[in-house]
PQR file of N, CA, C, O and H, with PARSE charges and radii, in Angstrom:
ATOM      1  N   MET A   1      -3.101  -2.959  23.127 -0.4000 1.5000
ATOM      2  CA  MET A   1      -2.808  -4.139  21.646 -0.0000 2.0000
ATOM      3  C   MET A   1      -4.155  -3.815  20.896  0.5500 1.7000
ATOM      4  O   MET A   1      -5.196  -3.917  21.544 -0.5500 1.4000
ATOM      5  N   THR A   2      -4.199  -3.497  19.806 -0.4000 1.5000
ATOM      6  CA  THR A   2      -5.175  -3.547  18.772 -0.0000 2.0000
ATOM      7  C   THR A   2      -5.081  -4.742  18.052  0.5500 1.7000
ATOM      8  O   THR A   2      -5.862  -5.671  17.847 -0.5500 1.4000
ATOM      9  H   THR A   2      -3.353  -3.414  19.279  0.4000 1.0000
ATOM     10  N   GLY A   3      -3.755  -4.449  17.668 -0.4000 1.5000
ATOM     11  CA  GLY A   3      -3.183  -6.157  16.647 -0.0000 2.0000
ATOM     12  C   GLY A   3      -3.919  -5.937  14.896  0.5500 1.7000
ATOM     13  O   GLY A   3      -4.409  -6.803  14.171 -0.5500 1.4000
ATOM     14  H   GLY A   3      -3.121  -3.693  17.834  0.4000 1.0000
ATOM     15  N   ARG A   4      -3.701  -4.091  14.582 -0.4000 1.5000
ATOM     16  CA  ARG A   4      -4.446  -3.810  13.836 -0.0000 2.0000
ATOM     17  C   ARG A   4      -3.042  -2.764  12.947  0.5500 1.7000
ATOM     18  O   ARG A   4      -2.700  -1.632  13.289 -0.5500 1.4000
ATOM     19  H   ARG A   4      -3.303  -3.387  15.171  0.4000 1.0000
ATOM     20  N   LEU A   5      -2.431  -3.617  11.725 -0.4000 1.5000
ATOM     21  CA  LEU A   5      -1.254  -2.401  11.350 -0.0000 2.0000
ATOM     22  C   LEU A   5      -1.565  -1.634  10.384  0.5500 1.7000
ATOM     23  O   LEU A   5      -1.997  -2.063   9.314 -0.5500 1.4000
ATOM     24  H   LEU A   5      -2.709  -4.536  11.447  0.4000 1.0000
ATOM     25  N   LYS A   6      -1.425  -0.695  10.584 -0.4000 1.5000
ATOM     26  CA  LYS A   6      -1.291   0.562   9.336 -0.0000 2.0000
ATOM     27  C   LYS A   6      -0.179   0.524   8.923  0.5500 1.7000
ATOM     28  O   LYS A   6       0.817   0.109   9.515 -0.5500 1.4000
ATOM     29  H   LYS A   6      -1.074  -0.347  11.454  0.4000 1.0000
ATOM     30  N   TYR A   7      -0.303   1.223   7.220 -0.4000 1.5000
ATOM     31  CA  TYR A   7       0.344   1.211   6.265 -0.0000 2.0000
ATOM     32  C   TYR A   7       0.529   2.825   5.984  0.5500 1.7000
ATOM     33  O   TYR A   7      -0.567   3.367   6.123 -0.5500 1.4000
ATOM     34  H   TYR A   7      -1.112   1.560   6.739  0.4000 1.0000
ATOM     35  N   THR A   8       1.354   3.580   5.704 -0.4000 1.5000
ATOM     36  CA  THR A   8       1.270   5.026   5.176 -0.0000 2.0000
ATOM     37  C   THR A   8       2.473   4.632   4.548  0.5500 1.7000
ATOM     38  O   THR A   8       3.253   3.875   5.124 -0.5500 1.4000
ATOM     39  H   THR A   8       2.244   3.140   5.591  0.4000 1.0000
ATOM     40  N   THR A   9       2.780   5.263   2.956 -0.4000 1.5000
ATOM     41  CA  THR A   9       3.690   6.000   2.295 -0.0000 2.0000
ATOM     42  C   THR A   9       3.758   7.421   2.605  0.5500 1.7000
ATOM     43  O   THR A   9       2.685   7.975   2.841 -0.5500 1.4000
ATOM     44  H   THR A   9       2.146   5.879   2.488  0.4000 1.0000
ATOM     45  N   ALA A  10       5.130   8.305   2.658 -0.4000 1.5000
ATOM     46  CA  ALA A  10       5.217   9.761   3.503 -0.0000 2.0000
ATOM     47  C   ALA A  10       4.674  10.667   1.922  0.5500 1.7000
ATOM     48  O   ALA A  10       3.980  11.682   1.858 -0.5500 1.4000
ATOM     49  H   ALA A  10       6.002   7.854   2.466  0.4000 1.0000
ATOM     50  N   SER A  11       5.316   9.825   0.726 -0.4000 1.5000
ATOM     51  CA  SER A  11       5.458  10.945  -0.684 -0.0000 2.0000
ATOM     52  C   SER A  11       4.948   9.615  -1.585  0.5500 1.7000
ATOM     53  O   SER A  11       4.972   8.441  -1.215 -0.5500 1.4000
ATOM     54  H   SER A  11       5.880   9.001   0.777  0.4000 1.0000
ATOM     55  N   ALA A  12       4.512  10.106  -2.790 -0.4000 1.5000
ATOM     56  CA  ALA A  12       4.201   9.280  -3.889 -0.0000 2.0000
ATOM     57  C   ALA A  12       5.744   8.616  -4.787  0.5500 1.7000
ATOM     58  O   ALA A  12       6.068   8.578  -5.974 -0.5500 1.4000
ATOM     59  H   ALA A  12       4.493  11.060  -3.091  0.4000 1.0000
ATOM     60  N   ASN A  13       6.236   8.278  -3.817 -0.4000 1.5000
ATOM     61  CA  ASN A  13       7.721   7.654  -4.244 -0.0000 2.0000
ATOM     62  C   ASN A  13       7.578   5.767  -5.074  0.5500 1.7000
ATOM     63  O   ASN A  13       8.443   5.029  -5.547 -0.5500 1.4000
ATOM     64  H   ASN A  13       5.972   8.310  -2.853  0.4000 1.0000
ATOM     65  N   LEU A  14       6.211   5.623  -4.918 -0.4000 1.5000
ATOM     66  CA  LEU A  14       5.400   4.492  -6.189 -0.0000 2.0000
ATOM     67  C   LEU A  14       5.593   4.453  -7.336  0.5500 1.7000
ATOM     68  O   LEU A  14       5.504   5.605  -7.760 -0.5500 1.4000
ATOM     69  H   LEU A  14       5.509   6.222  -4.534  0.4000 1.0000
ATOM     70  N   VAL A  15       5.859   3.636  -8.269 -0.4000 1.5000
ATOM     71  CA  VAL A  15       6.088   4.151  -9.475 -0.0000 2.0000
ATOM     72  C   VAL A  15       5.022   2.436 -10.214  0.5500 1.7000
ATOM     73  O   VAL A  15       5.597   1.360 -10.052 -0.5500 1.4000
ATOM     74  H   VAL A  15       5.931   2.700  -7.924  0.4000 1.0000
ATOM     75  N   VAL A  16       3.813   2.419 -10.825 -0.4000 1.5000
ATOM     76  CA  VAL A  16       3.066   1.857 -11.519 -0.0000 2.0000
ATOM     77  C   VAL A  16       4.328   0.879 -12.720  0.5500 1.7000
ATOM     78  O   VAL A  16       4.688   1.126 -13.871 -0.5500 1.4000
ATOM     79  H   VAL A  16       3.345   3.293 -10.957  0.4000 1.0000
ATOM     80  N   LYS A  17       4.604   0.016 -11.981 -0.4000 1.5000
ATOM     81  CA  LYS A  17       5.546  -0.991 -13.648 -0.0000 2.0000
ATOM     82  C   LYS A  17       4.270  -2.101 -14.679  0.5500 1.7000
ATOM     83  O   LYS A  17       4.405  -2.633 -15.781 -0.5500 1.4000
ATOM     84  H   LYS A  17       4.312  -0.185 -11.046  0.4000 1.0000
ATOM     85  N   THR A  18       3.460  -2.093 -14.007 -0.4000 1.5000
ATOM     86  CA  THR A  18       2.334  -3.504 -15.323 -0.0000 2.0000
ATOM     87  C   THR A  18       0.999  -2.503 -14.466  0.5500 1.7000
ATOM     88  O   THR A  18       0.935  -1.901 -13.394 -0.5500 1.4000
ATOM     89  H   THR A  18       3.350  -1.660 -13.112  0.4000 1.0000
ATOM     90  N   ALA A  19      -0.133  -2.796 -15.862 -0.4000 1.5000
ATOM     91  CA  ALA A  19      -0.815  -2.472 -16.003 -0.0000 2.0000
ATOM     92  C   ALA A  19      -2.274  -3.616 -16.785  0.5500 1.7000
ATOM     93  O   ALA A  19      -2.201  -3.690 -18.011 -0.5500 1.4000
ATOM     94  H   ALA A  19      -0.081  -3.284 -16.733  0.4000 1.0000
ATOM     95  N   ASP A  20      -3.148  -4.203 -16.300 -0.4000 1.5000
ATOM     96  CA  ASP A  20      -3.018  -4.677 -17.167 -0.0000 2.0000
ATOM     97  C   ASP A  20      -4.673  -4.831 -17.823  0.5500 1.7000
ATOM     98  O   ASP A  20      -4.868  -3.622 -17.700 -0.5500 1.4000
ATOM     99  H   ASP A  20      -3.207  -4.143 -15.303  0.4000 1.0000
ATOM    100  N   ALA A  21      -6.107  -5.377 -18.458 -0.4000 1.5000
ATOM    101  CA  ALA A  21      -6.849  -5.104 -19.560 -0.0000 2.0000
ATOM    102  C   ALA A  21      -7.746  -4.165 -18.381  0.5500 1.7000
ATOM    103  O   ALA A  21      -8.142  -3.027 -18.634 -0.5500 1.4000
ATOM    104  H   ALA A  21      -5.948  -6.360 -18.557  0.4000 1.0000
ATOM    105  N   ASP A  22      -7.985  -4.859 -17.062 -0.4000 1.5000
ATOM    106  CA  ASP A  22      -9.107  -4.098 -16.342 -0.0000 2.0000
ATOM    107  C   ASP A  22      -8.538  -2.773 -15.486  0.5500 1.7000
ATOM    108  O   ASP A  22      -9.192  -2.252 -14.583 -0.5500 1.4000
ATOM    109  H   ASP A  22      -7.664  -5.784 -16.856  0.4000 1.0000
ATOM    110  N   CYS A  23      -7.207  -2.310 -15.916 -0.4000 1.5000
ATOM    111  CA  CYS A  23      -7.107  -1.570 -14.798 -0.0000 2.0000
ATOM    112  C   CYS A  23      -7.794  -0.430 -16.271  0.5500 1.7000
ATOM    113  O   CYS A  23      -7.896  -0.716 -17.464 -0.5500 1.4000
ATOM    114  H   CYS A  23      -6.676  -2.733 -16.650  0.4000 1.0000
ATOM    115  N   ASP A  24      -8.180   0.964 -15.488 -0.4000 1.5000
ATOM    116  CA  ASP A  24      -8.855   1.671 -16.461 -0.0000 2.0000
ATOM    117  C   ASP A  24      -7.861   2.489 -16.035  0.5500 1.7000
ATOM    118  O   ASP A  24      -7.176   2.601 -15.019 -0.5500 1.4000
ATOM    119  H   ASP A  24      -8.097   1.196 -14.519  0.4000 1.0000
ATOM    120  N   PRO A  25      -8.021   3.319 -17.641 -0.5600 1.5000
ATOM    121  CA  PRO A  25      -6.610   3.669 -18.340  0.2800 2.0000
ATOM    122  C   PRO A  25      -6.622   5.515 -17.565  0.5500 1.7000
ATOM    123  O   PRO A  25      -5.840   6.461 -17.467 -0.5500 1.4000
ATOM    124  N   ASP A  26      -7.989   5.183 -17.184 -0.4000 1.5000
ATOM    125  CA  ASP A  26      -8.578   7.233 -17.308 -0.0000 2.0000
ATOM    126  C   ASP A  26      -8.130   7.000 -15.428  0.5500 1.7000
ATOM    127  O   ASP A  26      -7.710   8.090 -15.040 -0.5500 1.4000
ATOM    128  H   ASP A  26      -8.624   4.415 -17.263  0.4000 1.0000
ATOM    129  N   ILE A  27      -8.112   6.095 -14.415 -0.4000 1.5000
ATOM    130  CA  ILE A  27      -6.855   6.133 -13.454 -0.0000 2.0000
ATOM    131  C   ILE A  27      -5.438   6.196 -13.116  0.5500 1.7000
ATOM    132  O   ILE A  27      -4.625   6.953 -12.586 -0.5500 1.4000
ATOM    133  H   ILE A  27      -8.453   5.209 -14.730  0.4000 1.0000
ATOM    134  N   ILE A  28      -5.544   4.680 -13.844 -0.4000 1.5000
ATOM    135  CA  ILE A  28      -4.193   4.103 -13.315 -0.0000 2.0000
ATOM    136  C   ILE A  28      -3.201   3.994 -15.390  0.5500 1.7000
ATOM    137  O   ILE A  28      -3.865   3.803 -16.409 -0.5500 1.4000
ATOM    138  H   ILE A  28      -6.204   4.064 -14.274  0.4000 1.0000
ATOM    139  N   ASN A  29      -2.126   4.122 -15.389 -0.4000 1.5000
ATOM    140  CA  ASN A  29      -1.005   4.125 -16.149 -0.0000 2.0000
ATOM    141  C   ASN A  29       0.000   3.297 -15.709  0.5500 1.7000
ATOM    142  O   ASN A  29       0.105   3.144 -14.492 -0.5500 1.4000
ATOM    143  H   ASN A  29      -1.586   4.277 -14.561  0.4000 1.0000
ATOM    144  N   VAL A  30       1.021   2.538 -16.700 -0.4000 1.5000
ATOM    145  CA  VAL A  30       2.298   2.029 -16.191 -0.0000 2.0000
ATOM    146  C   VAL A  30       3.170   3.573 -16.158  0.5500 1.7000
ATOM    147  O   VAL A  30       3.332   4.307 -17.133 -0.5500 1.4000
ATOM    148  H   VAL A  30       0.936   2.662 -17.689  0.4000 1.0000
ATOM    149  N   GLY A  31       3.611   3.789 -14.909 -0.4000 1.5000
ATOM    150  CA  GLY A  31       4.375   4.773 -14.968 -0.0000 2.0000
ATOM    151  C   GLY A  31       3.901   5.633 -13.792  0.5500 1.7000
ATOM    152  O   GLY A  31       4.709   6.218 -13.070 -0.5500 1.4000
ATOM    153  H   GLY A  31       3.479   3.192 -14.117  0.4000 1.0000
ATOM    154  N   ASP A  32       3.024   5.676 -13.673 -0.4000 1.5000
ATOM    155  CA  ASP A  32       2.109   7.077 -12.895 -0.0000 2.0000
ATOM    156  C   ASP A  32       2.694   6.478 -11.271  0.5500 1.7000
ATOM    157  O   ASP A  32       2.608   5.333 -10.828 -0.5500 1.4000
ATOM    158  H   ASP A  32       2.368   5.201 -14.259  0.4000 1.0000
ATOM    159  N   SER A  33       3.333   7.780 -10.585 -0.4000 1.5000
ATOM    160  CA  SER A  33       4.019   7.898  -9.062 -0.0000 2.0000
ATOM    161  C   SER A  33       1.911   7.355  -8.218  0.5500 1.7000
ATOM    162  O   SER A  33       0.786   7.849  -8.281 -0.5500 1.4000
ATOM    163  H   SER A  33       3.403   8.710 -10.945  0.4000 1.0000
ATOM    164  N   ILE A  34       2.324   6.577  -7.804 -0.4000 1.5000
ATOM    165  CA  ILE A  34       0.986   6.232  -6.709 -0.0000 2.0000
ATOM    166  C   ILE A  34       1.934   6.493  -4.799  0.5500 1.7000
ATOM    167  O   ILE A  34       3.026   7.017  -4.578 -0.5500 1.4000
ATOM    168  H   ILE A  34       3.239   6.176  -7.753  0.4000 1.0000
ATOM    169  N   ARG A  35       0.883   5.846  -3.746 -0.4000 1.5000
ATOM    170  CA  ARG A  35       0.865   6.222  -2.449 -0.0000 2.0000
ATOM    171  C   ARG A  35       0.130   5.676  -2.346  0.5500 1.7000
ATOM    172  O   ARG A  35      -0.896   5.836  -3.008 -0.5500 1.4000
ATOM    173  H   ARG A  35      -0.004   5.420  -3.926  0.4000 1.0000
ATOM    174  N   LEU A  36       0.285   4.720  -1.432 -0.4000 1.5000
ATOM    175  CA  LEU A  36      -0.348   3.544  -1.024 -0.0000 2.0000
ATOM    176  C   LEU A  36      -0.337   3.761   0.665  0.5500 1.7000
ATOM    177  O   LEU A  36       0.562   3.889   1.497 -0.5500 1.4000
ATOM    178  H   LEU A  36       1.118   4.590  -0.894  0.4000 1.0000
ATOM    179  N   SER A  37      -1.885   3.734   0.722 -0.4000 1.5000
ATOM    180  CA  SER A  37      -1.792   3.044   2.471 -0.0000 2.0000
ATOM    181  C   SER A  37      -3.172   1.910   3.163  0.5500 1.7000
ATOM    182  O   SER A  37      -4.319   1.937   2.717 -0.5500 1.4000
ATOM    183  H   SER A  37      -2.615   3.630   0.046  0.4000 1.0000
ATOM    184  N   GLY A  38      -2.870   1.306   3.909 -0.4000 1.5000
ATOM    185  CA  GLY A  38      -3.706   0.447   4.327 -0.0000 2.0000
ATOM    186  C   GLY A  38      -3.365   0.672   5.820  0.5500 1.7000
ATOM    187  O   GLY A  38      -2.503   1.336   6.395 -0.5500 1.4000
ATOM    188  H   GLY A  38      -1.938   1.285   4.271  0.4000 1.0000
ATOM    189  N   GLU A  39      -4.474  -0.218   6.268 -0.4000 1.5000
ATOM    190  CA  GLU A  39      -4.367  -0.952   7.727 -0.0000 2.0000
ATOM    191  C   GLU A  39      -5.930  -2.031   7.788  0.5500 1.7000
ATOM    192  O   GLU A  39      -7.145  -1.947   7.609 -0.5500 1.4000
ATOM    193  H   GLU A  39      -5.174  -0.758   5.800  0.4000 1.0000
ATOM    194  N   TYR A  40      -4.858  -3.025   8.172 -0.4000 1.5000
ATOM    195  CA  TYR A  40      -4.565  -4.947   8.433 -0.0000 2.0000
ATOM    196  C   TYR A  40      -5.201  -4.805   9.523  0.5500 1.7000
ATOM    197  O   TYR A  40      -5.016  -3.859  10.287 -0.5500 1.4000
ATOM    198  H   TYR A  40      -3.871  -3.093   8.317  0.4000 1.0000
ATOM    199  N   GLN A  41      -5.908  -5.606   9.685 -0.4000 1.5000
ATOM    200  CA  GLN A  41      -6.580  -7.202  10.956 -0.0000 2.0000
ATOM    201  C   GLN A  41      -4.808  -8.340  11.576  0.5500 1.7000
ATOM    202  O   GLN A  41      -4.479  -9.503  11.810 -0.5500 1.4000
ATOM    203  H   GLN A  41      -6.058  -6.375   9.064  0.4000 1.0000
ATOM    204  N   ALA A  42      -4.462  -7.507  11.566 -0.4000 1.5000
ATOM    205  CA  ALA A  42      -3.429  -8.880  12.506 -0.0000 2.0000
ATOM    206  C   ALA A  42      -3.963 -10.342  13.080  0.5500 1.7000
ATOM    207  O   ALA A  42      -4.929 -10.146  13.817 -0.5500 1.4000
ATOM    208  H   ALA A  42      -4.729  -6.562  11.376  0.4000 1.0000
ATOM    209  N   SER A  43      -3.712 -11.397  12.994 -0.4000 1.5000
ATOM    210  CA  SER A  43      -4.318 -12.794  13.644 -0.0000 2.0000
ATOM    211  C   SER A  43      -3.238 -13.768  13.624  0.5500 1.7000
ATOM    212  O   SER A  43      -3.367 -14.480  12.628 -0.5500 1.4000
ATOM    213  H   SER A  43      -2.927 -11.556  12.396  0.4000 1.0000
ATOM    214  N   PRO A  44      -2.087 -14.128  14.419 -0.5600 1.5000
ATOM    215  CA  PRO A  44      -3.254 -13.772  15.977  0.2800 2.0000
ATOM    216  C   PRO A  44      -2.296 -12.104  16.164  0.5500 1.7000
ATOM    217  O   PRO A  44      -1.602 -11.679  15.240 -0.5500 1.4000
ATOM    218  N   LYS A  45      -2.400 -11.589  17.090 -0.4000 1.5000
ATOM    219  CA  LYS A  45      -2.207 -10.551  17.264 -0.0000 2.0000
ATOM    220  C   LYS A  45      -0.268 -10.267  17.336  0.5500 1.7000
ATOM    221  O   LYS A  45       0.414 -11.147  17.862 -0.5500 1.4000
ATOM    222  H   LYS A  45      -2.964 -11.935  17.840  0.4000 1.0000
ATOM    223  N   ILE A  46       0.203  -9.384  16.938 -0.4000 1.5000
ATOM    224  CA  ILE A  46       1.913  -9.383  16.902 -0.0000 2.0000
ATOM    225  C   ILE A  46       1.938  -8.459  18.146  0.5500 1.7000
ATOM    226  O   ILE A  46       1.029  -7.850  18.710 -0.5500 1.4000
ATOM    227  H   ILE A  46      -0.351  -8.670  16.511  0.4000 1.0000
ATOM    228  N   SER A  47       3.214  -8.544  18.386 -0.4000 1.5000
ATOM    229  CA  SER A  47       5.068  -6.973  18.608 -0.0000 2.0000
ATOM    230  C   SER A  47       5.315  -6.943  17.943  0.5500 1.7000
ATOM    231  O   SER A  47       5.182  -7.909  17.192 -0.5500 1.4000
ATOM    232  H   SER A  47       3.953  -9.039  17.928  0.4000 1.0000
ATOM    233  N   ILE A  48       5.743  -6.139  17.670 -0.4000 1.5000
ATOM    234  CA  ILE A  48       6.875  -5.198  16.515 -0.0000 2.0000
ATOM    235  C   ILE A  48       7.578  -4.074  17.405  0.5500 1.7000
ATOM    236  O   ILE A  48       6.881  -3.156  17.835 -0.5500 1.4000
ATOM    237  H   ILE A  48       5.851  -5.355  18.280  0.4000 1.0000
ATOM    238  N   THR A  49       8.905  -4.123  17.683 -0.4000 1.5000
ATOM    239  CA  THR A  49       9.469  -3.194  18.477 -0.0000 2.0000
ATOM    240  C   THR A  49      11.039  -3.213  17.180  0.5500 1.7000
ATOM    241  O   THR A  49      11.916  -3.879  16.631 -0.5500 1.4000
ATOM    242  H   THR A  49       9.472  -4.869  17.334  0.4000 1.0000
ATOM    243  N   LEU A  50      10.359  -1.823  17.371 -0.4000 1.5000
ATOM    244  CA  LEU A  50      11.861  -1.226  17.040 -0.0000 2.0000
ATOM    245  C   LEU A  50      13.284  -0.631  17.767  0.5500 1.7000
ATOM    246  O   LEU A  50      13.087  -0.217  18.909 -0.5500 1.4000
ATOM    247  H   LEU A  50       9.646  -1.282  17.817  0.4000 1.0000
ATOM    248  N   PRO A  51      14.581  -0.535  17.315 -0.5600 1.5000
ATOM    249  CA  PRO A  51      15.545  -1.597  17.496  0.2800 2.0000
ATOM    250  C   PRO A  51      15.634  -0.196  18.644  0.5500 1.7000
ATOM    251  O   PRO A  51      16.490  -0.176  19.529 -0.5500 1.4000
TER
END
């Protein structure tokens, strides 16, 4: 068990609902479709089992 949680969306099915003045409008805008992925260290290590 590595203690790492990995998350990836299969498609760009998420939509930006709000963006503040710190968001560069050349990069992201309200209504844009996005795909997220990331890897996180869980501490303490946990075990997740699907039914």
